[in-house]
N, CA and C atoms of all chains as a GROMACS GRO file, in nm:
protein
  633
    1MET      N    1   8.104  16.363   8.787
    1MET     CA    2   8.029  16.280   8.858
    1MET      C    3   8.098  16.241   8.985
    2PHE      N    4   8.221  16.209   8.948
    2PHE     CA    5   8.318  16.164   9.042
    2PHE      C    6   8.380  16.317   9.128
    3ALA      N    7   8.364  16.413   9.065
    3ALA     CA    8   8.378  16.557   9.129
    3ALA      C    9   8.321  16.588   9.236
    4VAL      N   10   8.154  16.571   9.205
    4VAL     CA   11   8.067  16.525   9.306
    4VAL      C   12   8.081  16.466   9.462
    5ALA      N   13   8.151  16.325   9.401
    5ALA     CA   14   8.176  16.251   9.537
    5ALA      C   15   8.269  16.302   9.581
    6ALA      N   16   8.375  16.336   9.533
    6ALA     CA   17   8.500  16.396   9.608
    6ALA      C   18   8.458  16.518   9.667
    7ALA      N   19   8.378  16.606   9.626
    7ALA     CA   20   8.353  16.712   9.745
    7ALA      C   21   8.260  16.697   9.845
    8ALA      N   22   8.163  16.584   9.840
    8ALA     CA   23   8.081  16.521   9.956
    8ALA      C   24   8.194  16.514  10.039
    9ILE      N   25   8.284  16.391  10.002
    9ILE     CA   26   8.382  16.338  10.088
    9ILE      C   27   8.440  16.439  10.160
   10LEU      N   28   8.510  16.543  10.098
   10LEU     CA   29   8.599  16.654  10.174
   10LEU      C   30   8.483  16.723  10.239
   11VAL      N   31   8.368  16.743  10.224
   11VAL     CA   32   8.296  16.800  10.340
   11VAL      C   33   8.287  16.723  10.432
   12ALA      N   34   8.254  16.608  10.414
   12ALA     CA   35   8.231  16.513  10.557
   12ALA      C   36   8.371  16.520  10.608
   13LEU      N   37   8.468  16.488  10.566
   13LEU     CA   38   8.600  16.511  10.630
   13LEU      C   39   8.633  16.625  10.712
   14ALA      N   40   8.592  16.740  10.653
   14ALA     CA   41   8.594  16.869  10.739
   14ALA      C   42   8.498  16.854  10.843
   15LEU      N   43   8.384  16.781  10.861
   15LEU     CA   44   8.266  16.772  10.969
   15LEU      C   45   8.330  16.681  11.058
   16ALA      N   46   8.389  16.582  11.000
   16ALA     CA   47   8.462  16.458  11.100
   16ALA      C   48   8.610  16.516  11.190
   17ILE      N   49   8.687  16.617  11.111
   17ILE     CA   50   8.772  16.685  11.184
   17ILE      C   51   8.725  16.792  11.268
   18ALA      N   52   8.615  16.834  11.282
   18ALA     CA   53   8.554  16.944  11.391
   18ALA      C   54   8.499  16.874  11.478
   19ARG      N   55   8.476  16.722  11.472
   19ARG     CA   56   8.434  16.652  11.588
   19ARG      C   57   8.540  16.607  11.656
   20ALA      N   58   8.638  16.563  11.594
   20ALA     CA   59   8.774  16.530  11.621
   20ALA      C   60   8.830  16.649  11.712
   21ILE      N   61   8.807  16.774  11.681
   21ILE     CA   62   8.874  16.877  11.784
   21ILE      C   63   8.773  16.918  11.898
   22LEU      N   64   8.637  16.908  11.849
   22LEU     CA   65   8.538  16.954  11.975
   22LEU      C   66   8.545  16.824  12.048
   23GLY      N   67   8.524  16.728  12.029
   23GLY     CA   68   8.500  16.575  12.096
   23GLY      C   69   8.520  16.602  12.237
   24PRO      N   70   8.397  16.590  12.339
   24PRO     CA   71   8.418  16.602  12.446
   24PRO      C   72   8.521  16.481  12.504
   25THR      N   73   8.492  16.340  12.486
   25THR     CA   74   8.558  16.232  12.548
   25THR      C   75   8.665  16.210  12.458
   26ILE      N   76   8.772  16.130  12.508
   26ILE     CA   77   8.863  16.079  12.431
   26ILE      C   78   8.797  15.961  12.306
   27PHE      N   79   8.685  15.900  12.324
   27PHE     CA   80   8.628  15.814  12.244
   27PHE      C   81   8.569  15.881  12.106
   28ASP      N   82   8.508  16.010  12.154
   28ASP     CA   83   8.443  16.081  12.052
   28ASP      C   84   8.585  16.113  11.936
   29ARG      N   85   8.697  16.146  11.983
   29ARG     CA   86   8.845  16.169  11.889
   29ARG      C   87   8.834  16.036  11.841
   30VAL      N   88   8.844  15.911  11.887
   30VAL     CA   89   8.892  15.811  11.827
   30VAL      C   90   8.781  15.793  11.717
   31LEU      N   91   8.654  15.787  11.753
   31LEU     CA   92   8.553  15.782  11.637
   31LEU      C   93   8.573  15.856  11.533
   32ALA      N   94   8.610  15.985  11.549
   32ALA     CA   95   8.638  16.079  11.467
   32ALA      C   96   8.742  16.050  11.362
   33GLY      N   97   8.863  15.971  11.436
   33GLY     CA   98   8.959  15.935  11.382
   33GLY      C   99   8.918  15.839  11.282
   34ASN      N  100   8.859  15.751  11.336
   34ASN     CA  101   8.847  15.601  11.244
   34ASN      C  102   8.768  15.676  11.122
   35THR      N  103   8.652  15.764  11.151
   35THR     CA  104   8.575  15.823  11.031
   35THR      C  105   8.672  15.905  10.924
   36VAL      N  106   8.778  15.939  11.010
   36VAL     CA  107   8.849  16.018  10.887
   36VAL      C  108   8.938  15.924  10.798
   37GLY      N  109   8.979  15.823  10.878
   37GLY     CA  110   9.043  15.718  10.818
   37GLY      C  111   8.970  15.664  10.671
   38THR      N  112   8.844  15.629  10.704
   38THR     CA  113   8.740  15.595  10.613
   38THR      C  114   8.749  15.670  10.488
   39LEU      N  115   8.719  15.805  10.535
   39LEU     CA  116   8.698  15.896  10.403
   39LEU      C  117   8.796  15.946  10.332
   40ALA      N  118   8.919  15.885  10.415
   40ALA     CA  119   9.046  15.938  10.352
   40ALA      C  120   9.046  15.815  10.236
   41ILE      N  121   9.013  15.685  10.278
   41ILE     CA  122   9.015  15.562  10.182
   41ILE      C  123   8.933  15.602  10.057
   42MET      N  124   8.819  15.654  10.097
   42MET     CA  125   8.707  15.673   9.984
   42MET      C  126   8.754  15.775   9.900
   43LEU      N  127   8.844  15.901   9.960
   43LEU     CA  128   8.848  15.995   9.868
   43LEU      C  129   8.995  15.928   9.782
   44LEU      N  130   9.073  15.855   9.846
   44LEU     CA  131   9.176  15.818   9.733
   44LEU      C  132   9.100  15.737   9.649
   45ALA      N  133   9.027  15.645   9.632
   45ALA     CA  134   8.938  15.587   9.545
   45ALA      C  135   8.876  15.645   9.434
   46VAL      N  136   8.810  15.732   9.513
   46VAL     CA  137   8.736  15.860   9.423
   46VAL      C  138   8.858  15.918   9.299
   47PHE      N  139   8.953  15.979   9.388
   47PHE     CA  140   9.029  16.076   9.322
   47PHE      C  141   9.129  15.974   9.227
   48GLY      N  142   9.150  15.851   9.266
   48GLY     CA  143   9.200  15.752   9.162
   48GLY      C  144   9.116  15.743   9.012
   49PHE      N  145   8.998  15.744   9.041
   49PHE     CA  146   8.877  15.728   8.927
   49PHE      C  147   8.898  15.877   8.851
   50LEU      N  148   8.896  15.984   8.927
   50LEU     CA  149   8.877  16.096   8.852
   50LEU      C  150   9.008  16.137   8.805
   51THR      N  151   9.105  16.109   8.829
   51THR     CA  152   9.225  16.142   8.741
   51THR      C  153   9.279  16.020   8.652
   52GLY      N  154   9.161  15.934   8.637
   52GLY     CA  155   9.218  15.768   8.544
   52GLY      C  156   9.303  15.700   8.576
   53ARG      N  157   9.348  15.672   8.699
   53ARG     CA  158   9.442  15.623   8.741
   53ARG      C  159   9.371  15.559   8.873
   54PRO      N  160   9.280  15.448   8.864
   54PRO     CA  161   9.236  15.357   8.975
   54PRO      C  162   9.359  15.254   9.062
   55GLU      N  163   9.470  15.281   9.006
   55GLU     CA  164   9.597  15.210   9.100
   55GLU      C  165   9.584  15.257   9.244
   56PHE      N  166   9.530  15.369   9.262
   56PHE     CA  167   9.538  15.409   9.396
   56PHE      C  168   9.481  15.329   9.508
   57LEU      N  169   9.405  15.239   9.444
   57LEU     CA  170   9.309  15.136   9.528
   57LEU      C  171   9.399  15.064   9.632
   58ASP      N  172   9.520  15.029   9.576
   58ASP     CA  173   9.624  14.936   9.641
   58ASP      C  174   9.657  15.004   9.748
   59ILE      N  175   9.706  15.142   9.758
   59ILE     CA  176   9.692  15.205   9.887
   59ILE      C  177   9.574  15.266   9.964
   60GLY      N  178   9.470  15.271   9.890
   60GLY     CA  179   9.366  15.237   9.999
   60GLY      C  180   9.359  15.135  10.083
   61LEU      N  181   9.346  14.993  10.015
   61LEU     CA  182   9.354  14.878  10.090
   61LEU      C  183   9.462  14.895  10.209
   62THR      N  184   9.617  14.907  10.189
   62THR     CA  185   9.676  14.952  10.279
   62THR      C  186   9.629  14.991  10.386
   63TYR      N  187   9.574  15.124  10.388
   63TYR     CA  188   9.542  15.209  10.469
   63TYR      C  189   9.432  15.173  10.548
   64GLY      N  190   9.350  15.082  10.472
   64GLY     CA  191   9.236  15.020  10.543
   64GLY      C  192   9.293  14.942  10.652
   65LEU      N  193   9.371  14.868  10.647
   65LEU     CA  194   9.398  14.754  10.725
   65LEU      C  195   9.499  14.844  10.865
   66LEU      N  196   9.560  14.936  10.817
   66LEU     CA  197   9.634  15.038  10.914
   66LEU      C  198   9.526  15.078  10.999
   67ASN      N  199   9.437  15.158  10.919
   67ASN     CA  200   9.313  15.225  11.010
   67ASN      C  201   9.287  15.142  11.141
   68LEU      N  202   9.245  15.010  11.103
   68LEU     CA  203   9.183  14.906  11.191
   68LEU      C  204   9.286  14.893  11.293
   69ILE      N  205   9.424  14.826  11.295
   69ILE     CA  206   9.503  14.827  11.364
   69ILE      C  207   9.521  14.951  11.484
   70GLY      N  208   9.504  15.076  11.397
   70GLY     CA  209   9.558  15.208  11.450
   70GLY      C  210   9.427  15.239  11.560
   71THR      N  211   9.317  15.208  11.499
   71THR     CA  212   9.223  15.237  11.594
   71THR      C  213   9.226  15.145  11.749
   72LEU      N  214   9.239  14.998  11.672
   72LEU     CA  215   9.216  14.915  11.823
   72LEU      C  216   9.326  14.942  11.909
   73ALA      N  217   9.475  14.988  11.844
   73ALA     CA  218   9.580  14.994  11.948
   73ALA      C  219   9.544  15.117  12.037
   74VAL      N  220   9.501  15.228  11.973
   74VAL     CA  221   9.464  15.347  12.063
   74VAL      C  222   9.352  15.311  12.137
   75LEU      N  223   9.250  15.247  12.138
   75LEU     CA  224   9.150  15.172  12.226
   75LEU      C  225   9.214  15.097  12.326
   76LYS      N  226   9.290  15.019  12.306
   76LYS     CA  227   9.356  14.920  12.416
   76LYS      C  228   9.458  15.009  12.486
   77PHE      N  229   9.510  15.110  12.449
   77PHE     CA  230   9.605  15.195  12.519
   77PHE      C  231   9.535  15.268  12.610
   78PHE      N  232   9.414  15.316  12.583
   78PHE     CA  233   9.323  15.406  12.661
   78PHE      C  234   9.266  15.315  12.769
   79ARG      N  235   9.241  15.188  12.762
   79ARG     CA  236   9.143  15.102  12.877
   79ARG      C  237   9.248  15.017  12.966
   80HIS      N  238   9.390  14.994  12.910
   80HIS     CA  239   9.475  14.938  12.990
   80HIS      C  240   9.602  15.025  13.039
   81GLY      N  241   9.613  15.136  12.966
   81GLY     CA  242   9.705  15.232  12.981
   81GLY      C  243   9.854  15.183  12.917
   82ASP      N  244   9.864  15.050  12.844
   82ASP     CA  245  10.008  14.958  12.838
   82ASP      C  246   9.928  14.889  12.694
   83LEU      N  247  10.010  14.894  12.605
   83LEU     CA  248  10.014  14.804  12.496
   83LEU      C  249  10.042  14.665  12.492
   84ALA      N  250  10.144  14.640  12.591
   84ALA     CA  251  10.168  14.493  12.623
   84ALA      C  252  10.096  14.417  12.719
   85HIS      N  253   9.961  14.474  12.742
   85HIS     CA  254   9.876  14.439  12.869
   85HIS      C  255   9.814  14.305  12.778
   86ARG      N  256   9.850  14.210  12.874
   86ARG     CA  257   9.823  14.040  12.820
   86ARG      C  258   9.673  14.015  12.841
   87ALA      N  259   9.586  13.976  12.729
   87ALA     CA  260   9.467  13.956  12.712
   87ALA      C  261   9.410  13.858  12.815
   88ASP      N  262   9.473  13.768  12.892
   88ASP     CA  263   9.426  13.676  13.018
   88ASP      C  264   9.417  13.705  13.104
   89THR      N  265   9.494  13.820  13.120
   89THR     CA  266   9.461  13.902  13.257
   89THR      C  267   9.370  13.992  13.276
   90GLU      N  268   9.300  13.999  13.195
   90GLU     CA  269   9.164  14.082  13.146
   90GLU      C  270   9.128  14.103  13.286
   91ARG      N  271   9.046  14.238  13.322
   91ARG     CA  272   8.926  14.270  13.422
   91ARG      C  273   8.831  14.193  13.371
   92GLY      N  274   8.728  14.192  13.456
   92GLY     CA  275   8.595  14.141  13.419
   92GLY      C  276   8.525  14.268  13.363
   93SER      N  277   8.476  14.222  13.241
   93SER     CA  278   8.418  14.307  13.147
   93SER      C  279   8.275  14.285  13.142
   94MET      N  280   7.292  15.062   7.640
   94MET     CA  281   7.318  14.945   7.750
   94MET      C  282   7.440  15.038   7.807
   95THR      N  283   7.542  15.074   7.776
   95THR     CA  284   7.620  15.182   7.834
   95THR      C  285   7.589  15.278   7.899
   96PHE      N  286   7.485  15.359   7.824
   96PHE     CA  287   7.401  15.470   7.918
   96PHE      C  288   7.338  15.428   8.023
   97ALA      N  289   7.265  15.305   8.015
   97ALA     CA  290   7.197  15.237   8.161
   97ALA      C  291   7.303  15.236   8.254
   98LEU      N  292   7.403  15.178   8.214
   98LEU     CA  293   7.497  15.167   8.302
   98LEU      C  294   7.548  15.276   8.393
   99ASP      N  295   7.594  15.375   8.310
   99ASP     CA  296   7.621  15.517   8.340
   99ASP      C  297   7.559  15.565   8.481
  100LEU      N  298   7.421  15.560   8.368
  100LEU     CA  299   7.307  15.615   8.485
  100LEU      C  300   7.289  15.558   8.596
  101ALA      N  301   7.304  15.394   8.614
  101ALA     CA  302   7.315  15.349   8.740
  101ALA      C  303   7.410  15.391   8.814
  102SER      N  304   7.556  15.391   8.777
  102SER     CA  305   7.671  15.416   8.839
  102SER      C  306   7.645  15.554   8.890
  103TRP      N  307   7.620  15.655   8.841
  103TRP     CA  308   7.588  15.788   8.869
  103TRP      C  309   7.487  15.792   9.009
  104VAL      N  310   7.357  15.715   8.977
  104VAL     CA  311   7.296  15.723   9.073
  104VAL      C  312   7.350  15.662   9.213
  105CYS      N  313   7.430  15.559   9.177
  105CYS     CA  314   7.502  15.502   9.336
  105CYS      C  315   7.582  15.617   9.365
  106ILE      N  316   7.653  15.684   9.270
  106ILE     CA  317   7.774  15.762   9.337
  106ILE      C  318   7.697  15.872   9.420
  107LEU      N  319   7.573  15.928   9.353
  107LEU     CA  320   7.520  16.015   9.436
  107LEU      C  321   7.454  15.978   9.552
  108LEU      N  322   7.430  15.900   9.568
  108LEU     CA  323   7.343  15.820   9.686
  108LEU      C  324   7.454  15.791   9.799
  109GLY      N  325   7.572  15.767   9.740
  109GLY     CA  326   7.688  15.745   9.834
  109GLY      C  327   7.742  15.862   9.893
  110SER      N  328   7.748  15.945   9.817
  110SER     CA  329   7.779  16.093   9.877
  110SER      C  330   7.687  16.158   9.938
  111PHE      N  331   7.545  16.158   9.908
  111PHE     CA  332   7.458  16.169  10.016
  111PHE      C  333   7.463  16.132  10.161
  112PHE      N  334   7.500  16.003  10.151
  112PHE     CA  335   7.490  15.932  10.286
  112PHE      C  336   7.616  15.945  10.359
  113VAL      N  337   7.745  15.984  10.279
  113VAL     CA  338   7.864  16.027  10.346
  113VAL      C  339   7.826  16.134  10.398
  114VAL      N  340   7.777  16.232  10.332
  114VAL     CA  341   7.730  16.380  10.413
  114VAL      C  342   7.638  16.383  10.549
  115VAL      N  343   7.539  16.296  10.479
  115VAL     CA  344   7.452  16.287  10.615
  115VAL      C  345   7.527  16.207  10.743
  116GLY      N  346   7.597  16.119  10.728
  116GLY     CA  347   7.647  16.026  10.838
  116GLY      C  348   7.775  16.148  10.917
  117ALA      N  349   7.812  16.224  10.847
  117ALA     CA  350   7.902  16.324  10.883
  117ALA      C  351   7.843  16.437  10.984
  118VAL      N  352   7.719  16.467  10.912
  118VAL     CA  353   7.650  16.590  10.991
  118VAL      C  354   7.602  16.536  11.131
  119GLY      N  355   7.554  16.366  11.100
  119GLY     CA  356   7.512  16.309  11.254
  119GLY      C  357   7.637  16.309  11.318
  120LEU      N  358   7.766  16.267  11.278
  120LEU     CA  359   7.877  16.267  11.350
  120LEU      C  360   7.902  16.395  11.443
  121VAL      N  361   7.867  16.508  11.385
  121VAL     CA  362   7.876  16.656  11.462
  121VAL      C  363   7.745  16.677  11.540
  122ARG      N  364   7.617  16.640  11.515
  122ARG     CA  365   7.542  16.709  11.558
  122ARG      C  366   7.454  16.608  11.677
  123MET      N  367   7.490  16.457  11.677
  123MET     CA  368   7.416  16.411  11.783
  123MET      C  369   7.490  16.404  11.908
  124PRO      N  370   7.409  16.376  12.011
  124PRO     CA  371   7.415  16.420  12.149
  124PRO      C  372   7.526  16.372  12.227
  125GLU      N  373   7.587  16.237  12.184
  125GLU     CA  374   7.664  16.174  12.275
  125GLU      C  375   7.735  16.073  12.217
  126VAL      N  376   7.840  16.005  12.269
  126VAL     CA  377   7.913  15.889  12.182
  126VAL      C  378   7.864  15.781  12.134
  127PHE      N  379   7.756  15.753  12.202
  127PHE     CA  380   7.663  15.592  12.109
  127PHE      C  381   7.620  15.643  12.000
  128THR      N  382   7.525  15.783  12.002
  128THR     CA  383   7.454  15.794  11.899
  128THR      C  384   7.532  15.844  11.760
  129ARG      N  385   7.655  15.909  11.828
  129ARG     CA  386   7.742  15.920  11.723
  129ARG      C  387   7.791  15.826  11.644
  130MET      N  388   7.832  15.710  11.721
  130MET     CA  389   7.886  15.560  11.661
  130MET      C  390   7.778  15.539  11.554
  131HIS      N  391   7.657  15.552  11.593
  131HIS     CA  392   7.539  15.518  11.519
  131HIS      C  393   7.553  15.587  11.392
  132ALA      N  394   7.585  15.736  11.394
  132ALA     CA  395   7.581  15.823  11.275
  132ALA      C  396   7.688  15.772  11.187
  133ALA      N  397   7.815  15.759  11.269
  133ALA     CA  398   7.931  15.723  11.196
  133ALA      C  399   7.928  15.595  11.097
  134SER      N  400   7.833  15.485  11.175
  134SER     CA  401   7.821  15.360  11.074
  134SER      C  402   7.754  15.369  10.951
  135VAL      N  403   7.672  15.514  10.936
  135VAL     CA  404   7.610  15.529  10.819
  135VAL      C  405   7.696  15.538  10.697
  136ILE      N  406   7.813  15.598  10.732
  136ILE     CA  407   7.922  15.615  10.631
  136ILE      C  408   8.000  15.490  10.597
  137ASP      N  409   8.006  15.420  10.718
  137ASP     CA  410   8.084  15.281  10.679
  137ASP      C  411   7.997  15.189  10.583
  138THR      N  412   7.850  15.177  10.620
  138THR     CA  413   7.793  15.056  10.547
  138THR      C  414   7.725  15.132  10.420
  139LEU      N  415   7.629  15.225  10.414
  139LEU     CA  416   7.568  15.281  10.321
  139LEU      C  417   7.667  15.374  10.217
  140GLY      N  418   7.725  15.468  10.287
  140GLY     CA  419   7.803  15.564  10.232
  140GLY      C  420   7.896  15.481  10.150
  141VAL      N  421   8.005  15.400  10.189
  141VAL     CA  422   8.102  15.331  10.127
  141VAL      C  423   8.040  15.237  10.012
  142GLY      N  424   7.942  15.157  10.077
  142GLY     CA  425   7.856  15.056   9.977
  142GLY      C  426   7.822  15.105   9.899
  143PHE      N  427   7.738  15.233   9.871
  143PHE     CA  428   7.699  15.302   9.707
  143PHE      C  429   7.815  15.331   9.658
  144LEU      N  430   7.924  15.404   9.705
  144LEU     CA  431   8.019  15.470   9.628
  144LEU      C  432   8.087  15.346   9.547
  145VAL      N  433   8.131  15.234   9.640
  145VAL     CA  434   8.198  15.135   9.584
  145VAL      C  435   8.124  15.081   9.436
  146LEU      N  436   7.991  15.046   9.489
  146LEU     CA  437   7.904  14.985   9.378
  146LEU      C  438   7.896  15.070   9.266
  147GLY      N  439   7.916  15.209   9.242
  147GLY     CA  440   7.892  15.287   9.156
  147GLY      C  441   8.022  15.292   9.085
  148MET      N  442   8.127  15.299   9.155
  148MET     CA  443   8.296  15.286   9.080
  148MET      C  444   8.273  15.164   9.010
  149ALA      N  445   8.253  15.026   9.058
  149ALA     CA  446   8.248  14.911   9.025
  149ALA      C  447   8.176  14.920   8.886
  150LEU      N  448   8.077  14.959   8.914
  150LEU     CA  449   7.990  14.971   8.751
  150LEU      C  450   8.050  15.033   8.665
  151GLN      N  451   8.146  15.148   8.697
  151GLN     CA  452   8.219  15.243   8.620
  151GLN      C  453   8.322  15.174   8.527
  152ALA      N  454   8.381  15.097   8.654
  152ALA     CA  455   8.510  15.018   8.623
  152ALA      C  456   8.503  14.865   8.520
  153GLY      N  457   8.358  14.841   8.520
  153GLY     CA  458   8.350  14.709   8.453
  153GLY      C  459   8.407  14.584   8.518
  154LEU      N  460   8.406  14.493   8.444
  154LEU     CA  461   8.451  14.361   8.502
  154LEU      C  462   8.626  14.363   8.465
  155SER      N  463   8.672  14.369   8.596
  155SER     CA  464   8.844  14.406   8.594
  155SER      C  465   8.885  14.388   8.726
  156LEU      N  466   9.021  14.368   8.710
  156LEU     CA  467   9.095  14.390   8.834
  156LEU      C  468   9.063  14.485   8.913
  157ILE      N  469   9.014  14.596   8.891
  157ILE     CA  470   8.992  14.726   8.954
  157ILE      C  471   8.858  14.671   9.034
  158THR      N  472   8.766  14.603   9.002
  158THR     CA  473   8.634  14.572   9.039
  158THR      C  474   8.656  14.474   9.165
  159LEU      N  475   8.766  14.376   9.134
  159LEU     CA  476   8.788  14.315   9.236
  159LEU      C  477   8.845  14.380   9.342
  160LYS      N  478   8.932  14.467   9.338
  160LYS     CA  479   9.003  14.535   9.463
  160LYS      C  480   8.900  14.632   9.511
  161LEU      N  481   8.778  14.681   9.458
  161LEU     CA  482   8.680  14.753   9.505
  161LEU      C  483   8.629  14.657   9.604
  162LEU      N  484   8.599  14.534   9.531
  162LEU     CA  485   8.495  14.450   9.627
  162LEU      C  486   8.578  14.416   9.755
  163PHE      N  487   8.707  14.408   9.757
  163PHE     CA  488   8.798  14.357   9.875
  163PHE      C  489   8.812  14.489   9.941
  164LEU      N  490   8.789  14.589   9.894
  164LEU     CA  491   8.776  14.714  10.010
  164LEU      C  492   8.663  14.701  10.039
  165LEU      N  493   8.542  14.701  10.012
  165LEU     CA  494   8.429  14.695  10.049
  165LEU      C  495   8.394  14.567  10.170
  166ALA      N  496   8.458  14.448  10.138
  166ALA     CA  497   8.487  14.326  10.259
  166ALA      C  498   8.565  14.409  10.333
  167LEU      N  499   8.653  14.466  10.356
  167LEU     CA  500   8.764  14.502  10.438
  167LEU      C  501   8.643  14.610  10.551
  168PHE      N  502   8.557  14.694  10.470
  168PHE     CA  503   8.475  14.792  10.582
  168PHE      C  504   8.362  14.692  10.636
  169VAL      N  505   8.320  14.598  10.566
  169VAL     CA  506   8.227  14.505  10.614
  169VAL      C  507   8.248  14.423  10.727
  170PHE      N  508   8.404  14.407  10.743
  170PHE     CA  509   8.426  14.339  10.844
  170PHE      C  510   8.485  14.410  10.951
  171THR      N  511   8.532  14.518  10.944
  171THR     CA  512   8.604  14.610  11.027
  171THR      C  513   8.548  14.702  11.110
  172GLY      N  514   8.427  14.750  11.032
  172GLY     CA  515   8.325  14.841  11.074
  172GLY      C  516   8.260  14.787  11.220
  173PRO      N  517   8.211  14.648  11.222
  173PRO     CA  518   8.147  14.613  11.373
  173PRO      C  519   8.277  14.589  11.455
  174VAL      N  520   8.387  14.530  11.424
  174VAL     CA  521   8.463  14.504  11.504
  174VAL      C  522   8.514  14.625  11.607
  175VAL      N  523   8.553  14.769  11.500
  175VAL     CA  524   8.586  14.862  11.566
  175VAL      C  525   8.462  14.938  11.670
  176THR      N  526   8.345  14.926  11.606
  176THR     CA  527   8.225  15.020  11.683
  176THR      C  528   8.208  14.911  11.796
  177HIS      N  529   8.239  14.798  11.802
  177HIS     CA  530   8.198  14.705  11.910
  177HIS      C  531   8.319  14.748  12.024
  178ALA      N  532   8.451  14.760  11.973
  178ALA     CA  533   8.562  14.782  12.094
  178ALA      C  534   8.528  14.930  12.114
  179LEU      N  535   8.494  14.991  12.061
  179LEU     CA  536   8.458  15.141  12.101
  179LEU      C  537   8.327  15.152  12.232
  180ALA      N  538   8.237  15.061  12.214
  180ALA     CA  539   8.148  15.076  12.281
  180ALA      C  540   8.178  15.018  12.384
  181GLN      N  541   8.271  14.864  12.391
  181GLN     CA  542   8.306  14.855  12.509
  181GLN      C  543   8.386  14.914  12.603
  182ALA      N  544   8.480  14.982  12.504
  182ALA     CA  545   8.582  15.082  12.576
  182ALA      C  546   8.487  15.194  12.656
  183CYS      N  547   8.386  15.242  12.629
  183CYS     CA  548   8.320  15.369  12.648
  183CYS      C  549   8.204  15.285  12.797
  184LEU      N  550   8.176  15.173  12.766
  184LEU     CA  551   8.124  15.108  12.881
  184LEU      C  552   8.214  15.109  13.021
  185GLN      N  553   8.326  15.054  12.944
  185GLN     CA  554   8.446  15.001  13.062
  185GLN      C  555   8.475  15.136  13.155
  186ASP      N  556   8.456  15.226  13.066
  186ASP     CA  557   8.524  15.397  13.102
  186ASP      C  558   8.415  15.461  13.227
  187GLY      N  559   8.276  15.394  13.207
  187GLY     CA  560   8.173  15.440  13.303
  187GLY      C  561   8.068  15.527  13.209
  188ILE      N  562   8.086  15.546  13.098
  188ILE     CA  563   8.004  15.619  13.012
  188ILE      C  564   7.862  15.549  12.996
  189ALA      N  565   7.765  15.600  13.062
  189ALA     CA  566   7.631  15.517  13.029
  189ALA      C  567   7.563  15.589  12.881
  190PRO      N  568   7.479  15.495  12.835
  190PRO     CA  569   7.403  15.565  12.708
  190PRO      C  570   7.326  15.674  12.792
  191MET      N  571   7.296  15.738  12.704
  191MET     CA  572   7.195  15.886  12.724
  191MET      C  573   7.045  15.788  12.699
  192LEU      N  574   6.944  15.771  12.791
  192LEU     CA  575   6.825  15.706  12.782
  192LEU      C  576   6.698  15.793  12.771
  193ASP      N  577   6.638  15.793  12.722
  193ASP     CA  578   6.487  15.890  12.734
  193ASP      C  579   6.407  15.812  12.875
  194ALA      N  580   6.388  15.701  12.854
  194ALA     CA  581   6.321  15.661  12.996
  194ALA      C  582   6.375  15.519  13.033
  195ASP      N  583   6.450  15.553  13.161
  195ASP     CA  584   6.533  15.437  13.168
  195ASP      C  585   6.455  15.321  13.227
  196ARG      N  586   6.419  15.217  13.151
  196ARG     CA  587   6.322  15.108  13.202
  196ARG      C  588   6.402  14.977  13.251
  197ARG      N  589   6.530  15.002  13.295
  197ARG     CA  590   6.594  14.908  13.342
  197ARG      C  591   6.583  14.860  13.488
  198ALA      N  592   6.507  14.999  13.569
  198ALA     CA  593   6.457  14.972  13.714
  198ALA      C  594   6.324  14.887  13.713
  199ASP      N  595   6.273  14.925  13.581
  199ASP     CA  596   6.144  14.832  13.587
  199ASP      C  597   6.160  14.693  13.562
  200ARG      N  598   6.236  14.662  13.481
  200ARG     CA  599   6.251  14.538  13.453
  200ARG      C  600   6.327  14.439  13.554
  201ALA      N  601   6.409  14.482  13.656
  201ALA     CA  602   6.478  14.458  13.765
  201ALA      C  603   6.341  14.409  13.864
  202ALA      N  604   6.276  14.524  13.890
  202ALA     CA  605   6.155  14.508  13.968
  202ALA      C  606   6.051  14.383  13.916
  203ALA      N  607   6.047  14.350  13.802
  203ALA     CA  608   5.952  14.262  13.719
  203ALA      C  609   6.023  14.138  13.750
  204GLU      N  610   6.140  14.147  13.742
  204GLU     CA  611   6.234  14.007  13.745
  204GLU      C  612   6.245  13.952  13.903
  205GLN      N  613   6.226  14.049  13.958
  205GLN     CA  614   6.198  14.002  14.140
  205GLN      C  615   6.084  13.966  14.143
  206THR      N  616   5.962  14.035  14.123
  206THR     CA  617   5.832  13.986  14.154
  206THR      C  618   5.819  13.830  14.076
  207GLU      N  619   5.910  13.821  13.951
  207GLU     CA  620   5.888  13.704  13.880
  207GLU      C  621   5.938  13.565  13.985
  208GLY      N  622   6.060  13.618  14.011
  208GLY     CA  623   6.117  13.522  14.099
  208GLY      C  624   6.070  13.475  14.234
  209ARG      N  625   5.980  13.606  14.287
  209ARG     CA  626   5.923  13.562  14.410
  209ARG      C  627   5.793  13.481  14.396
  210ARG      N  628   5.735  13.484  14.286
  210ARG     CA  629   5.617  13.400  14.238
  210ARG      C  630   5.667  13.255  14.219
  211SER      N  631   5.780  13.214  14.169
  211SER     CA  632   5.817  13.093  14.126
  211SER      C  633   5.889  13.013  14.266
   0.00000   0.00000   0.00000
C-alpha cells in the first residue's frame, strides 16, 4: 500500500517539475519548487515506512523547515532584489 | 480490530495519494498563477493530511506518530504563510488575477452613488 503512495508521489513530483520548467513567470517556478519540497518530504516519510525504517521522518521535519525558509528567501529576493532589505523601509503594499 | 485499523489506514493512504495526484495535475493544467496556488494547496492540506493520518494509524501510538503530527502541524502553519507571501509578491509585481467577470468597476460605481446619496 505504501508502494502505491510512493508511486503517486513520484508522478506528482514529475508533474510539479514539469510546471517548474514550463512556468511562464518566476512565481510559477517558486510555487512548483515549494510543491517539490512538500512532495519530497512526503516521499521521505512514505519511503521510511516502505523500508521499515520510519527514522527518515527526522530528515523530513528538517527539510520542511528548510523548505519554508528557502521559499520565503527566494520571494524576498525577487521582491526587493536584496536579501538584506530592512522590513521597516517597506514600500507601500 | 487490527484488520479494521489496517483498512482505515489503507483508505486514508489511497485518498491521500489521490489528492496528491489531483493537486499536481491541477498545478500543470490551471491557466494562471493564482489558480495554480489553489491547486497546489490541495497537496498541502488534503494530500499530506490523509497520508499522515494513514501512516499514523499504521504506526500506532508511538514516537513516530508524534513526529508525524509535528510534520502535519508544520504543513498546517507554513502552507498559508508561503501562499500568502507568494500572492503578495505576485500582486506587487503587477500580476492581476484572471477574472471571468470584473465586478470591481461595478462596485466602485455603486460606492460612488452611495456616497452621493448620503
